[in-house]
C-alpha positions as CSV (number, residue, x, y, z in Angstrom):
1,X,32.8,-19.6,18.9
2,X,33.3,-16.7,16.6
3,X,30.4,-15.2,14.8
4,X,30.7,-14.1,11.3
5,X,27.5,-13.1,9.5
6,X,29.2,-11.6,6.4
7,X,26.1,-10.2,4.9
8,X,24.9,-6.6,4.5
9,X,21.9,-5.5,6.5
10,X,18.9,-5.0,4.4
11,X,16.7,-2.1,5.1
12,X,13.0,-2.2,4.4
13,X,12.2,-0.4,1.3
14,X,8.7,0.9,0.5
15,X,7.6,0.0,-3.1
16,X,7.0,3.1,-5.3
17,X,3.5,4.4,-5.1
18,X,1.7,6.4,-7.8
19,X,-2.0,7.1,-8.1
20,X,-4.3,9.4,-10.0
21,X,-5.6,12.8,-9.3
22,X,-8.4,12.0,-6.9
23,X,-6.2,10.7,-4.1
24,X,-2.9,12.0,-2.9
25,X,-1.2,9.3,-0.7
26,X,2.6,8.5,-0.8
27,X,4.2,9.4,-4.0
28,X,1.1,10.2,-4.8
29,X,1.1,7.0,-3.8
30,X,0.5,4.0,-5.1
31,X,0.1,3.0,-4.5
32,X,-2.3,8.9,5.5
33,X,-2.6,10.0,9.4
34,X,-4.2,7.7,12.1
35,X,-1.0,6.3,13.5
36,X,-2.0,3.4,15.6
37,X,0.3,1.3,13.5
38,X,2.9,1.3,16.2
39,X,0.7,-1.1,18.1
40,X,0.3,-3.3,15.0
41,X,3.9,-3.8,14.3
42,X,4.7,-4.1,18.1
43,X,2.0,-6.8,18.3
44,X,3.5,-8.7,15.4
45,X,6.9,-8.5,16.9
46,X,5.7,-9.5,20.3
47,X,3.9,-12.6,18.9
48,X,6.9,-13.7,16.8
49,X,9.3,-13.1,19.7
50,X,7.0,-15.1,22.0
51,X,6.8,-18.1,19.7
52,X,10.5,-18.1,18.8
53,X,12.1,-17.4,22.1
54,X,9.4,-18.7,24.6
55,X,12.0,-21.1,26.0
56,X,14.4,-18.2,26.6
57,X,11.6,-16.2,28.3
58,X,10.9,-19.2,30.7
59,X,14.5,-19.4,31.5
60,X,14.7,-15.8,32.5
61,X,11.7,-16.0,34.6
62,X,13.3,-19.0,36.5
63,X,16.5,-17.1,36.8
64,X,14.8,-14.2,38.4
65,X,13.2,-16.5,40.9
66,X,16.7,-18.0,41.7
67,X,18.3,-14.5,42.0
68,X,15.6,-13.4,44.4
69,X,16.9,-16.0,46.9
70,X,20.6,-15.4,46.4
71,X,23.0,-12.7,45.5
72,X,22.0,-10.7,42.3
73,X,24.3,-10.6,39.3
74,X,24.5,-8.6,36.1
75,X,26.2,-10.1,33.0
76,X,27.5,-7.5,30.5
77,X,28.4,-8.6,27.0
78,X,28.4,-7.1,23.5
79,X,27.3,-10.5,22.0
80,X,25.9,-13.8,23.2
81,X,25.9,-16.8,20.9
82,X,23.4,-19.6,21.4
83,X,24.2,-23.1,20.2
84,X,22.3,-26.4,20.1
85,X,23.3,-29.7,21.6
86,X,25.5,-30.4,18.6
87,X,27.4,-27.2,18.9
88,X,25.6,-25.5,15.9
89,X,25.1,-21.7,16.0
90,X,21.3,-21.2,16.3
91,X,21.0,-17.7,17.6
92,X,23.0,-14.4,18.2
93,X,22.1,-11.7,20.6
94,X,24.2,-8.7,19.7
95,X,24.4,-5.2,21.1
96,X,25.7,-4.0,17.7
97,X,25.8,-6.5,14.7
98,X,27.7,-6.0,11.5
99,X,24.9,-3.9,10.2
100,X,25.0,-1.7,13.3
101,X,21.7,-3.0,14.7
102,X,21.0,-4.1,18.3
103,X,19.5,-7.5,17.2
104,X,18.5,-11.0,17.8
105,X,19.2,-13.3,14.9
106,X,18.0,-16.9,14.7
107,X,19.5,-19.6,12.4
108,X,18.1,-23.0,11.2
109,X,20.1,-26.2,11.4
110,X,21.8,-25.5,8.1
111,X,23.2,-22.3,9.5
112,X,20.9,-20.0,7.4
113,X,19.5,-16.8,8.9
114,X,15.7,-17.3,9.3
115,X,14.7,-14.3,11.4
116,X,16.1,-11.0,12.6
117,X,14.6,-8.7,15.3
118,X,16.5,-5.4,15.8
119,X,16.7,-1.8,16.3
120,X,18.6,0.4,13.9
121,X,21.1,3.1,15.1
122,X,18.4,5.8,14.4
123,X,15.9,3.9,16.6
124,X,13.9,2.3,13.7
125,X,12.6,-1.1,14.8
126,X,12.7,-3.8,12.1
127,X,11.6,-7.5,11.8
128,X,12.7,-9.7,9.0
129,X,11.7,-13.3,8.3
130,X,13.6,-15.3,5.6
131,X,12.9,-18.4,3.5
132,X,15.0,-21.5,3.5
133,X,17.3,-19.9,0.9
134,X,17.8,-16.8,2.9
135,X,15.5,-14.6,0.8
136,X,13.6,-12.0,2.8
137,X,9.9,-13.0,2.8
138,X,8.4,-10.7,5.3
139,X,9.6,-7.3,6.7
140,X,8.0,-5.0,9.1
141,X,9.0,-1.7,10.5
142,X,7.9,1.7,11.8
143,X,9.5,4.5,9.9
144,X,8.8,7.7,11.8
145,X,5.1,7.5,12.4
146,X,4.5,5.2,9.4
147,X,4.0,1.5,10.0
148,X,4.8,-0.9,7.1
149,X,4.6,-4.7,6.5
150,X,6.0,-6.1,3.2
151,X,5.3,-9.6,2.3
152,X,6.9,-11.5,-0.6
153,X,10.1,-11.3,-2.6
154,X,11.0,-8.2,-4.7
155,X,11.9,-10.3,-7.6
156,X,8.6,-12.2,-7.6
157,X,6.1,-9.8,-6.4
158,X,5.2,-8.1,-3.1
159,X,2.3,-6.9,-1.1
160,X,2.6,-4.0,1.2
161,X,0.2,-3.1,4.0
162,X,0.6,-0.2,6.4
163,X,-0.5,3.3,7.5
164,X,1.3,6.1,5.7
165,X,0.7,9.7,6.8
166,X,-2.1,8.4,9.0
167,X,-4.0,6.7,6.2
168,X,-4.2,2.8,5.6
169,X,-2.9,1.6,2.3
170,X,-2.6,-1.8,0.6
171,X,-0.4,-2.2,-2.5
172,X,0.3,-5.2,-4.7
173,X,3.3,-5.3,-7.0
174,X,4.8,-7.6,-9.7
175,X,8.4,-7.4,-8.6
176,X,9.3,-4.2,-10.4
177,X,6.3,-1.9,-10.1
178,X,3.0,-1.5,-8.2
179,X,0.0,-2.8,-10.2
180,X,-2.8,-2.3,-7.6
181,X,-3.4,0.0,-4.7
182,X,-6.2,0.4,-2.2
183,X,-6.1,3.4,0.1
184,X,-8.1,6.2,1.8
185,X,-7.6,9.8,0.6
186,X,-6.8,12.6,2.7
187,X,-10.5,13.2,3.2
188,X,-11.0,9.6,4.3
189,X,-12.6,8.6,0.9
190,X,-11.8,5.1,-0.4
191,X,-10.0,4.6,-3.8
192,X,-8.8,1.7,-5.7
193,X,-6.3,2.1,-8.7
194,X,-5.0,-0.4,-11.2
195,X,-1.8,0.2,-13.1
196,X,-0.7,-1.0,-16.6
197,X,2.6,-2.7,-17.4
198,X,4.5,0.6,-17.3
199,X,3.2,1.3,-13.8
200,X,0.9,4.1,-14.9
201,X,-2.7,4.3,-13.7
202,X,-5.1,2.7,-16.1
203,X,-8.3,2.4,-14.1
204,X,-9.6,3.6,-10.9
205,X,-12.7,3.2,-8.7
206,X,-13.5,5.8,-6.0
207,X,-16.1,7.5,-3.9
208,X,-15.7,11.3,-4.2
209,X,-17.3,14.2,-2.4
210,X,-21.1,14.1,-1.7
211,X,-20.7,10.3,-1.8
212,X,-20.5,10.3,-5.6
213,X,-19.0,7.0,-7.0
214,X,-16.7,7.3,-9.9
215,X,-15.2,4.8,-12.4
216,X,-12.4,6.2,-14.5
217,X,-10.3,4.8,-17.4
218,X,-6.9,6.5,-18.2
219,X,-4.5,6.3,-21.1
220,X,-1.3,8.2,-21.6
221,X,-1.7,10.0,-18.4
222,X,-5.1,11.5,-19.3
223,X,-8.6,10.5,-18.4
224,X,-10.5,9.0,-21.3
225,X,-13.7,7.8,-19.7
226,X,-15.4,8.7,-16.4
227,X,-18.7,7.2,-15.2
228,X,-20.4,8.8,-12.3
229,X,-23.6,9.9,-10.7
230,X,-24.6,13.4,-9.8
231,X,-27.7,13.3,-7.5
232,X,-30.1,11.0,-9.3
233,X,-28.5,11.6,-12.7
234,X,-26.0,9.3,-14.4
235,X,-23.2,10.8,-16.5
236,X,-20.6,9.3,-18.8
237,X,-17.8,11.6,-20.1
238,X,-15.7,10.3,-23.1
239,X,-12.6,12.1,-24.2
240,X,-9.5,12.0,-26.4
241,X,-5.9,13.2,-26.0
242,X,-7.1,16.9,-26.0
243,X,-9.9,16.4,-23.4
244,X,-13.6,15.6,-23.1
245,X,-15.5,15.3,-26.4
246,X,-18.8,13.6,-25.6
247,X,-21.1,13.6,-22.5
248,X,-23.9,11.1,-22.4
249,X,-26.3,11.0,-19.5
250,X,-29.7,10.3,-18.1
251,X,-31.2,13.2,-16.1
252,X,-33.1,12.9,-12.8
253,X,-36.4,12.9,-14.7
254,X,-35.2,10.0,-16.8
255,X,-34.6,12.0,-20.0
256,X,-31.5,10.8,-22.0
257,X,-29.1,13.2,-23.8
258,X,-25.8,13.2,-25.6
259,X,-23.7,16.4,-25.8
260,X,-20.9,16.8,-28.4
261,X,-17.9,19.1,-27.7
262,X,-15.1,20.5,-29.8
263,X,-11.4,20.2,-29.2
264,X,-11.5,23.1,-26.7
265,X,-14.4,21.6,-24.8
266,X,-16.9,24.1,-26.3
267,X,-20.5,23.0,-27.0
268,X,-21.1,21.9,-30.6
269,X,-24.5,20.1,-30.6
270,X,-26.7,17.9,-28.5
271,X,-29.1,15.0,-29.2
272,X,-32.0,14.5,-26.9
273,X,-35.6,15.4,-26.0
274,X,-36.4,18.8,-27.6
275,X,-39.9,18.9,-26.1
276,X,-43.3,17.7,-27.1
277,X,-42.1,14.1,-27.3
278,X,-39.7,15.0,-30.1
279,X,-36.1,13.7,-30.4
280,X,-33.7,16.2,-32.1
281,X,-30.4,17.9,-32.5
282,X,-29.6,21.3,-31.1
283,X,-26.6,23.1,-32.6
284,X,-24.4,25.7,-31.1
285,X,-26.7,28.4,-32.4
286,X,-29.6,26.9,-30.6
287,X,-31.3,25.7,-33.8
288,X,-33.4,22.5,-33.3
289,X,-33.5,19.7,-35.9
290,X,-36.4,17.4,-35.3
291,X,-35.4,13.7,-35.8
292,X,-38.5,11.8,-34.8
293,X,-41.5,11.9,-32.6
294,X,-42.3,9.4,-29.9
């Protein structure tokens, strides 16, 4: 039986990744270096292969036992086709398939490809699982030292999990762009980033140096609001297109204050406790205007 697949091999593509300033993963990715992912993808491939070709493995074990008692033999072929009792093609073992891979391809009763396990000419291992219509629903590979698993359809939305540059990363996309990313930064600090409809970062939650948490809102590529803690103080920075214009906070001793800045970030005035239980304004010249007494 001749074997004609007539379809181009589909390489695993990593969704584009872009994150904000605090993290620098892939692209900055959005969307890392402990590379134990080889074991992860190998484990997935082993489990899938065991479940799908368990019968073949049993046959091979039995064959080994028989050969041990008789004359050994080696069968050499560029391709082996497997058919069911009705003569339908159900599997192909190819030394080099039409896409150039050494692969095992399995088909359903309708003749649709449902899974492919292979190694590309450059040595990259790849696993692809397909839906009833032939669409790829899960892909796994190890590219260099980076392990990646992509679930879902590119047209409908995808989730990617992997380890990139030694750091774990999880991204969720809507089919055309990444909308959410969770990862560890180069320093091992956690960060979550959310993107708007244009794929640009709109909000992020991270833990920075000295274990300082930070919640940031971004518009037009510039931070507009940042809420964080510094020691036992709480600080909120609010800005416009040109930069930070207002800083509100509560100091470690519990005293609240608001600081106003000009377009260049220079001090204009502040509102807060001016001493002796008084609330007042302090201008750039250091002049105090008492507003009220406690």
